[in-house]
C-alpha positions, -999 to 999 in steps of 0.1 A, spaced: -100 -657 219 -126 -646 194 -112 -630 163 -134 -602 148 -133 -571 128 -154 -539 131 -166 -517 103 -189 -486 106 -211 -474 77 -215 -437 70 -250 -438 86 -235 -450 119 -244 -487 117 -216 -507 134 -208 -540 118 -189 -567 137 -177 -597 117 -165 -631 128 -153 -656 101 -163 -692 110 -157 -718 83 -169 -746 106 -206 -740 98 -226 -739 65 -249 -711 78 -244 -674 83 -259 -655 112 -271 -619 111 -277 -606 146 -291 -571 150 -289 -555 184 -308 -523 190 -300 -500 219 -336 -498 230 -355 -517 257 -381 -513 284 -360 -485 300 -368 -463 269 -406 -465 273 -430 -439 288 -442 -449 323 -477 -445 310 -472 -468 280 -450 -497 290 -444 -529 270 -436 -510 238 -402 -526 233 -416 -561 237 -445 -552 214 -420 -541 188 -402 -575 191 -434 -589 176 -442 -560 153 -408 -563 136 -421 -596 121 -454 -582 109 -442 -568 76 -418 -540 66 -418 -514 38 -409 -537 10 -413 -572 26 -448 -581 34 -440 -615 50 -406 -616 68 -408 -652 79 -419 -664 45 -389 -649 27 -365 -665 52 -382 -698 50 -379 -698 12 -342 -692 17 -340 -721 42 -335 -698 71 -348 -694 106 -352 -663 129 -361 -652 164 -358 -622 188 -357 -612 224 -362 -581 244 -347 -570 278 -349 -538 298 -318 -526 280 -318 -540 245 -339 -556 217 -322 -583 196 -332 -599 163 -314 -627 145 -316 -646 112 -298 -678 103 -295 -687 66 -275 -710 44 -244 -692 33 -255 -694 -3 -286 -674 5 -271 -649 28 -282 -619 7 -318 -627 15 -311 -621 52 -294 -588 44 -324 -578 23 -351 -586 48 -332 -574 79 -323 -541 63 -358 -535 51 -373 -537 86 -346 -513 98 -356 -489 70 -393 -489 80 -421 -511 91 -453 -514 71 -473 -496 99 -507 -511 93 -536 -513 117 -540 -550 109 -504 -558 119 -508 -538 151 -540 -555 161 -526 -590 154 -495 -584 174 -513 -566 202 -535 -596 207 -505 -619 207 -487 -599 234 -518 -594 255 -524 -632 255 -487 -637 264 -492 -613 293 -522 -632 305 -504 -666 302 -472 -655 318 -482 -629 344 -519 -635 353 -526 -672 348 -494 -688 362 -483 -693 398 -459 -665 408 -467 -648 375 -465 -613 389 -434 -621 410 -412 -600 387 -436 -571 388 -438 -571 426 -401 -575 431 -391 -547 407 -417 -523 422 -403 -531 456 -367 -523 445 -373 -493 422 -393 -462 429 -385 -441 399 -362 -458 374 -378 -476 345 -364 -509 357 -394 -509 381 -415 -527 355 -406 -558 334 -402 -559 297 -436 -574 291 -451 -542 305 -467 -530 337 -503 -537 328 -524 -549 299 -542 -515 296 -510 -500 284 -509 -524 255 -545 -518 247 -539 -480 245 -510 -482 219 -520 -464 187 -504 -466 152 -490 -431 159 -473 -444 191 -458 -472 171 -444 -449 144 -430 -425 169 -413 -453 189 -398 -469 158 -383 -437 143 -370 -427 177 -350 -459 183 -348 -483 154 -321 -467 134 -287 -477 119 -269 -453 143 -286 -470 173 -278 -506 163 -250 -531 159 -251 -558 132 -230 -589 139 -223 -613 111 -208 -647 118 -202 -677 96 -184 -688 64 -185 -653 49 -155 -630 43 -152 -595 58 -151 -580 23 -184 -596 12 -200 -587 45 -191 -551 41 -201 -551 5 -236 -565 13 -240 -542 42 -232 -512 21 -256 -524 -6 -286 -531 17 -280 -508 47 -259 -480 34 -289 -459 21 -309 -461 54 -307 -426 69 -294 -420 104 -321 -407 127 -323 -386 158 -324 -410 188 -347 -400 217 -326 -393 247 -331 -410 281 -343 -384 305 -347 -404 338 -325 -401 369 -306 -429 387 -326 -448 412 -320 -434 447 -305 -458 473 -327 -479 496 -321 -465 531 -345 -486 551 -357 -522 547 -386 -528 524 -410 -557 526 -441 -571 509 -461 -602 517 -484 -617 491 -510 -645 494 -520 -662 462 -528 -696 446 -493 -709 447 -480 -744 457 -455 -733 483 -440 -702 499 -412 -684 482 -389 -660 499 -367 -635 481 -343 -610 496 -329 -585 471 -306 -555 469 -297 -529 443 -263 -535 428 -238 -520 404 -243 -515 367 -226 -539 342 -197 -516 336 -189 -511 373 -155 -525 384 -173 -546 412 -198 -561 388 -178 -593 384 -174 -597 422 -212 -594 426 -217 -620 399 -192 -644 416 -210 -639 449 -241 -656 435 -221 -684 420 -203 -691 452 -236 -692 471 -258 -710 447 -241 -725 416 -237 -763 417 -243 -791 442 -213 -780 463 -224 -744 466 -233 -730 501 -270 -727 495 -274 -763 484 -252 -777 512 -265 -756 541 -300 -746 532 -314 -774 511 -293 -804 522 -285 -791 556 -320 -782 568 -356 -794 564 -369 -759 555 -360 -755 518 -368 -775 487 -346 -752 466 -325 -721 470 -309 -698 445 -290 -666 440 -287 -645 408 -281 -610 394 -303 -591 369 -273 -584 346 -285 -549 339 -266 -521 320 -277 -497 347 -281 -502 384 -295 -537 386 -302 -560 415 -288 -591 432 -313 -615 448 -313 -645 471 -344 -668 472 -357 -700 485 -387 -723 481 -400 -734 514 -414 -768 526 -437 -751 551 -452 -717 555 -458 -718 592 -448 -685 609 -421 -703 628 -405 -719 597 -408 -687 577 -389 -669 604 -362 -696 606 -358 -697 568 -354 -660 565 -328 -660 593 -309 -687 575 -307 -668 543 -297 -637 562 -269 -656 579 -255 -668 546 -256 -632 533 -239 -619 565 -212 -645 564 -201 -636 529 -202 -599 539 -179 -604 569 -156 -633 560 -134 -638 530 -144 -667 509 -119 -695 506 -95 -696 476 -110 -730 468 -145 -716 466 -135 -687 445 -115 -709 421 -144 -732 417 -167 -703 409 -141 -689 384 -137 -723 367 -175 -726 364 -177 -691 349 -149 -699 324 -165 -732 314 -199 -715 309 -183 -687 289 -165 -711 266 -195 -732 260 -217 -701 254 -194 -691 225 -197 -724 206 -216 -718 175 -220 -688 152 -253 -676 167 -243 -672 204 -210 -658 193 -227 -632 171 -250 -622 199 -222 -617 223 -201 -598 198 -230 -574 191 -235 -567 228 -197 -562 233 -195 -537 205 -227 -520 216 -214 -515 252 -178 -508 243 -164 -538 261 -136 -562 250 -152 -597 247 -117 -612 250 -108 -595 282 -138 -608 302 -120 -638 317 -91 -617 329 -116 -592 345 -132 -620 365 -99 -637 374 -86 -605 389 -113 -607 416 -98 -617 450 -115 -631 482 -111 -596 498 -128 -580 468 -157 -604 472 -161 -596 509 -158 -558 503 -183 -558 475 -207 -580 496 -203 -557 526 -210 -526 505 -241 -540 487 -257 -565 511 -266 -543 541 -299 -551 559 -310 -514 556 -308 -516 518 -328 -549 515 -361 -555 498 -379 -587 509 -407 -603 490 -426 -632 506 -451 -651 485 -474 -673 505 -500 -699 495 -535 -686 500 -554 -701 529 -586 -719 518 
């Protein structure tokens, strides 16, 4: 069990504190309730661009990284479709430096043309490296656009296309910042050898005067269900064929979310999982097979994929049929209690290991407070899942008529 306390400032900033005397460093983890789902469809990639812009100088701190380095600290960030997360790790004796620099970039960025151009170039280069110049680089773009027709999840966090990043102006940056990056739209998690009283005192000192701001509402509709199979075949310069069958699934707060998560573990986690035994080891068609969920706050997706040894039409058909049989089996037959217990044990082990250390603990606490979930009840939620619940969830989600299949083939030369 993780022991924590929650305190809310008058401007709406929620602070979650975890005392950890086993480390000499303090973590400040700031989670903003803004991600790619909050972008305009005509200007995607903004949240990811802001992940970079937030290090480009704020109102009173010209060089964020430099100030933390002087204090002996480190920092980093990540962006998802749902959230943007920033963290700083500093020696406990220099913790006030982290409160100073983190609060200043919540107050206001510097908003300079130079910073925008520098970070724009960095993000565009990242887009080229990750999406354009790497085998399967646009796989995520294609799969999401196959699954979603209207919801902003239809494009990845890096953005839909480079031209969107090129069009971003300083006015766009200011508008996006003041519409989302605010104390009343954030959770600050503090973990390490620092007391709750000192944490609250420093938070009041450095964050208390930052005004709450109106947060731009989300005005999109839920993604309509898939009512007929969707399919796309792509030929590109890739080393081998890759097949993915995906389905829309429940949001993270849905009662059946744990069952969907466990389905992928039963099928593909570990050497003894079904995919490895029956697809990889049990046939000569696959070099690898996997199953996973997107882990989204709104309607995400569950996907089953395999890398194929051969892309002859006959082998492609056989491989797809084998994956479909695995999906149909878990839809129609309850999993064994042994399989479910093994998946639950793996989940519990991963959960415990993921909470070792102040940084991952702070990140998880920030997300739990942001979403209103009890971090200490997670294991009980998963252990309440039964074999029948697994089968019922699979049967509801994994129907052929609601599938989206993406086949990536090596280009013929």
